[in-house]
C-alpha positions in Angstrom: 57.7 0.2 29.0 60.4 2.0 27.6 63.7 0.6 25.8 67.2 1.4 27.0 68.6 4.3 25.3 71.2 3.6 22.3 74.8 3.6 23.4 77.5 4.4 20.9 80.9 3.0 21.0 82.4 6.3 22.2 81.9 10.2 22.0 83.7 12.2 19.0 84.1 15.8 19.8 82.4 18.3 17.6 84.2 18.4 14.3 85.4 14.7 14.5 84.5 12.5 11.8 83.4 8.9 12.2 83.9 6.4 9.3 82.6 3.3 11.5 80.8 4.6 14.7 78.9 1.5 16.4 75.7 2.0 18.5 74.0 -0.9 20.0 70.1 -0.8 21.4 67.1 -2.7 22.1 63.7 -2.6 20.1 60.6 -3.1 21.7 59.1 -4.6 18.3 61.0 -6.7 16.1 61.9 -5.2 13.0 64.1 -7.1 10.5 67.7 -5.3 10.3 67.5 -4.9 6.6 64.1 -2.8 7.2 65.6 -0.8 9.9 68.7 0.2 8.0 66.0 1.2 5.1 64.2 3.6 7.8 66.9 4.9 9.8 68.5 6.2 6.6 65.4 7.6 5.3 65.3 9.6 8.5 68.6 10.5 9.1 70.3 13.8 7.5 72.4 13.4 4.5 75.6 13.8 7.0 74.8 10.5 8.8 74.6 7.1 6.9 74.0 3.8 8.6 75.9 1.2 6.6 74.9 -1.9 8.4 72.2 -3.3 11.0 72.5 -6.4 12.4 71.5 -8.8 15.5 74.5 -9.6 17.8 75.0 -13.0 18.7 75.1 -12.2 22.3 72.4 -10.4 24.0 74.9 -8.6 26.4 76.7 -7.0 23.7 77.2 -3.1 24.3 78.8 -0.9 21.7 81.1 0.6 24.1 81.6 -1.9 27.0 82.2 -5.1 24.7 85.0 -3.0 22.6 88.3 -4.3 22.5 90.1 -1.5 20.2 89.6 1.4 18.2 91.6 2.7 15.2 91.8 6.6 14.4 93.4 8.2 11.7 94.7 12.1 11.5 95.0 13.7 8.3 97.7 16.5 7.4 97.9 18.4 4.6 101.4 20.5 4.5 101.1 24.0 3.1 98.4 26.8 3.3 97.0 26.1 -0.4 94.2 23.5 0.5 91.1 23.0 -1.5 88.1 24.3 0.1 86.5 20.9 -0.8 89.3 19.1 1.4 89.4 21.8 4.3 86.9 20.5 6.6 88.5 16.9 6.6 92.4 17.8 6.7 94.6 20.2 8.9 96.4 22.3 6.7 99.4 22.5 8.4 101.7 25.5 8.0 104.8 23.9 8.1 107.0 21.0 6.4 107.2 18.1 8.4 110.0 15.1 8.1 108.6 11.9 7.7 111.5 9.8 9.2 111.1 12.1 12.4 107.2 11.7 12.7 107.8 8.0 12.3 110.6 8.1 15.2 107.6 9.8 17.3 105.0 7.5 16.5 107.2 4.8 17.4 107.8 6.0 21.0 103.9 5.5 21.8 103.7 1.9 20.9 103.0 -0.1 24.0 101.6 0.5 27.4 102.2 3.9 29.0 100.4 6.5 31.1 99.2 9.1 28.7 98.3 11.8 31.2 100.1 14.3 29.2 98.2 13.8 26.3 94.8 13.8 28.0 92.5 16.9 28.3 90.3 17.4 31.2 87.0 15.7 30.5 84.1 17.1 32.6 82.2 13.9 32.1 84.8 11.3 33.1 83.6 10.8 36.6 79.8 9.9 35.3 80.6 7.9 32.1 84.2 6.4 32.6 86.8 6.4 30.1 87.0 5.4 26.6 86.8 1.5 26.7 89.1 0.7 29.4 87.5 0.6 33.0 87.1 3.4 35.5 89.7 2.6 38.6 90.1 4.3 41.9 93.4 5.1 41.1 94.2 8.3 38.9 97.2 6.8 37.3 95.4 3.6 36.4 92.5 5.6 34.9 95.2 7.3 32.3 97.2 4.0 31.3 96.4 3.0 27.7 98.2 0.3 25.4 98.9 1.4 21.8 99.0 -1.9 19.3 100.2 0.0 16.4 101.1 4.1 15.8 102.6 5.0 12.6 102.7 7.6 9.7 102.2 7.2 6.0 101.8 9.2 2.8 99.0 8.9 1.0 97.1 10.5 -1.8 93.1 11.7 -1.0 91.4 13.7 -3.6 94.4 14.8 -5.6 95.9 15.9 -2.5 99.1 14.5 -0.9 98.6 13.8 2.8 100.5 12.8 5.8 98.2 10.4 7.7 98.6 9.1 11.4 97.2 6.0 11.9 96.8 4.6 15.6 95.1 1.7 17.1 94.8 1.0 20.8 92.6 -0.4 23.5 91.2 2.8 24.5 92.0 6.7 24.2 91.7 9.5 26.5 89.8 12.7 25.9 91.7 14.6 23.0 94.5 12.0 23.2 95.1 11.4 19.7 94.7 15.1 18.7 97.4 15.8 21.4 99.7 13.2 20.1 99.3 14.3 16.9 100.3 18.1 17.9 103.1 16.9 20.1 104.3 14.9 16.7 104.0 18.0 14.5 106.1 19.9 17.1 108.3 17.1 16.5 108.6 16.8 12.8 109.1 20.7 12.2 112.0 20.7 14.2 110.5 22.4 17.4 110.7 19.5 19.9 113.5 16.8 19.8 112.1 12.8 19.6 114.0 12.2 22.7 111.9 14.3 24.8 108.9 12.1 24.2 109.7 9.5 27.3 110.2 12.9 29.4 106.7 13.8 28.3 105.1 10.5 29.1 106.9 10.5 32.6 105.7 14.0 33.3 102.3 13.3 33.7 101.4 16.8 32.7 99.2 18.0 29.9 101.4 21.4 30.1 104.4 18.9 29.2 103.1 17.9 25.8 102.3 19.8 22.3 99.3 21.7 21.5 95.9 20.0 20.5 95.6 19.5 16.8 92.2 20.7 15.3 89.3 18.3 15.4 88.6 18.5 11.7 91.5 16.4 10.6 90.4 13.4 12.9 88.7 10.2 11.7 87.3 7.4 13.9 88.3 4.4 11.4 87.1 1.4 13.0 86.0 -0.3 16.1 86.8 -4.0 17.3 85.3 -6.3 19.2 85.9 -10.1 20.1 84.7 -12.7 17.2 81.7 -14.1 19.3 80.6 -10.7 20.6 78.9 -9.1 17.8 
């Protein structure tokens, strides 16, 4: 008898980083969580580390289906003089960005919206459904998401002054955060007016929004579950 395959809380594109990816699986043999944690970290490559292992309270727990929210960060370094030690983890943006304008753009995404304009075509969507939110028969329903918080902040990381976009929502479409960031960068550099964002959302067309920001600036920060679901 084979145990079901492990399930992750979601898929991250090549080049995207995860600070708190969650996976669920069943074991055929009972192994104490602390022993499993030690064994996994001995086996995994140095680029992956398991920070915690636990037995969920509910046997029905599923890393993806039980999730109620996710938080992502996107890190931007303005200027071309990026340290090689930081280059894999930030987008070195060639333009100067206006922080107040970025904040205005980020606020426009809070609430429930149809994010079709910010979604890339996902070849796996018909097989696996969309991220967190259930798959519906109506295409428009499939692209509706609720954003709980959306904001930029200035942060020093490894002696570099970064602009960091932090967003929390009940689910995200394929490339959605990267497309939001690419569009906001166009706003922050003065290429696109903030007032155009409602029009972009209403268009439900990927061509209406800005470019896709590079994958290496994006981090999955956390996955949230109901208090009794872990």
